[in-house]
C-alpha positions as CSV (number, residue, x, y, z in Angstrom):
1,M,36.1,46.6,38.4
2,A,35.1,43.0,37.6
3,D,37.1,40.8,35.3
4,P,35.2,40.4,31.9
5,L,36.3,36.8,31.5
6,R,34.7,35.5,34.7
7,Y,31.2,34.1,34.8
8,N,28.7,36.7,35.9
9,K,26.0,35.2,38.2
10,K,23.8,38.3,38.0
11,G,23.4,38.5,34.3
12,D,22.7,34.9,33.2
13,S,22.3,35.7,29.5
14,G,23.4,32.5,27.8
15,F,23.2,28.7,27.9
16,T,25.7,26.5,29.6
17,L,27.5,23.8,27.6
18,L,25.5,21.1,29.4
19,E,22.2,22.7,28.3
20,V,23.4,23.0,24.7
21,M,24.5,19.3,24.7
22,I,21.2,18.2,26.1
23,A,19.3,20.2,23.5
24,V,21.4,18.8,20.7
25,L,20.8,15.2,22.0
26,L,17.0,15.7,22.2
27,L,16.9,17.2,18.7
28,G,19.0,14.3,17.4
29,L,16.7,11.7,19.0
30,S,13.6,13.4,17.5
31,Y,15.3,13.5,14.1
32,V,16.0,9.7,14.3
33,A,12.4,9.0,15.3
34,V,11.1,11.1,12.3
35,L,13.4,9.3,9.9
36,E,12.4,5.9,11.2
37,S,8.7,6.7,10.7
38,F,9.4,8.0,7.2
39,S,11.3,4.8,6.4
40,S,8.6,2.5,7.6
41,S,6.0,4.5,5.7
42,M,8.0,4.2,2.5
43,Q,8.3,0.4,3.0
44,R,4.5,0.2,3.4
45,L,3.9,2.3,0.3
46,I,6.2,0.0,-1.7
47,K,4.4,-3.1,-0.6
48,L,1.0,-1.5,-1.4
49,E,2.3,-0.5,-4.8
50,E,3.4,-4.1,-5.5
51,R,0.0,-5.4,-4.4
52,L,-1.9,-3.0,-6.6
53,E,0.3,-3.8,-9.5
54,Y,-0.4,-7.5,-9.0
55,L,-4.1,-6.8,-8.7
56,F,-4.2,-4.8,-11.9
57,S,-2.3,-7.6,-13.8
58,E,-4.8,-10.1,-12.4
59,D,-7.7,-7.9,-13.5
60,S,-6.3,-7.4,-17.0
61,Q,-5.6,-11.1,-17.4
62,M,-9.1,-12.0,-16.2
63,T,-10.6,-9.5,-18.6
64,R,-8.6,-11.1,-21.5
65,D,-9.7,-14.5,-20.5
66,M,-13.4,-13.6,-20.2
67,R,-14.0,-11.6,-23.3
68,F,-17.6,-11.9,-24.6
69,S,-17.5,-13.6,-27.9
70,G,-20.9,-12.8,-29.2
71,P,-24.3,-14.6,-29.2
72,A,-22.9,-18.0,-30.1
73,L,-20.7,-18.3,-26.9
74,D,-19.3,-21.6,-28.3
75,H,-16.2,-21.8,-26.0
76,E,-15.0,-24.9,-24.3
77,D,-16.8,-26.1,-21.2
78,P,-17.3,-23.3,-18.6
79,Q,-14.8,-23.2,-15.7
80,G,-16.3,-22.2,-12.4
81,E,-19.3,-22.6,-10.1
82,I,-22.8,-22.2,-11.5
83,F,-24.4,-19.1,-10.1
84,S,-27.7,-19.2,-12.0
85,E,-29.1,-21.5,-14.6
86,G,-31.8,-21.0,-17.1
87,T,-33.1,-23.0,-20.1
88,T,-30.7,-21.4,-22.6
89,Y,-28.0,-19.7,-20.7
90,S,-26.1,-20.2,-17.4
91,L,-24.2,-17.7,-15.2
92,I,-20.9,-19.0,-14.0
93,I,-18.8,-17.6,-11.2
94,A,-15.3,-17.3,-12.8
95,T,-12.3,-16.8,-10.5
96,S,-8.9,-15.4,-11.5
97,E,-5.8,-17.5,-11.3
98,G,-4.6,-15.8,-8.1
99,N,-8.1,-16.2,-6.6
100,L,-8.3,-12.5,-6.0
101,L,-11.0,-11.6,-8.4
102,Q,-14.4,-13.1,-9.3
103,S,-16.8,-12.2,-12.0
104,L,-19.9,-13.6,-13.6
105,Q,-19.6,-15.2,-17.1
106,L,-22.5,-15.9,-19.4
107,W,-22.5,-19.3,-21.1
108,K,-24.9,-20.8,-23.7
109,K,-26.0,-24.3,-23.1
C-alpha cells in the first residue's frame, strides 16, 4: 500500500506552490494596474471639475457685468471690439476677464 503523505504522480489533483505563487503575483500586478488607472482617472476628474467651476464663475461674473439696463443704455464707454454698427446702436464683442467667454453687448450711441 502507498504512503498517503507522498506525492501521487497519477492523480495530479491540485496546484503546486509555484503555480499558486505565480497566480498570486499575476493577480497582484493586475490589481495594481487597475488602481493606477483609477487614480489617474480621479485626478483628471478633479482637474475637470476645477475647470468647470472656474468657467461657471467666469460666466456668472460676465452675466453680472453685462446686465441689460433698459432702453437708455447710458453706461460708460463700451469695452470691446465693435461687431456691428448702426445709426443708433452698436454691437460690441465683450470678453470676460479670463478671456474664456465672449458675448455681444448692445450699446446706444
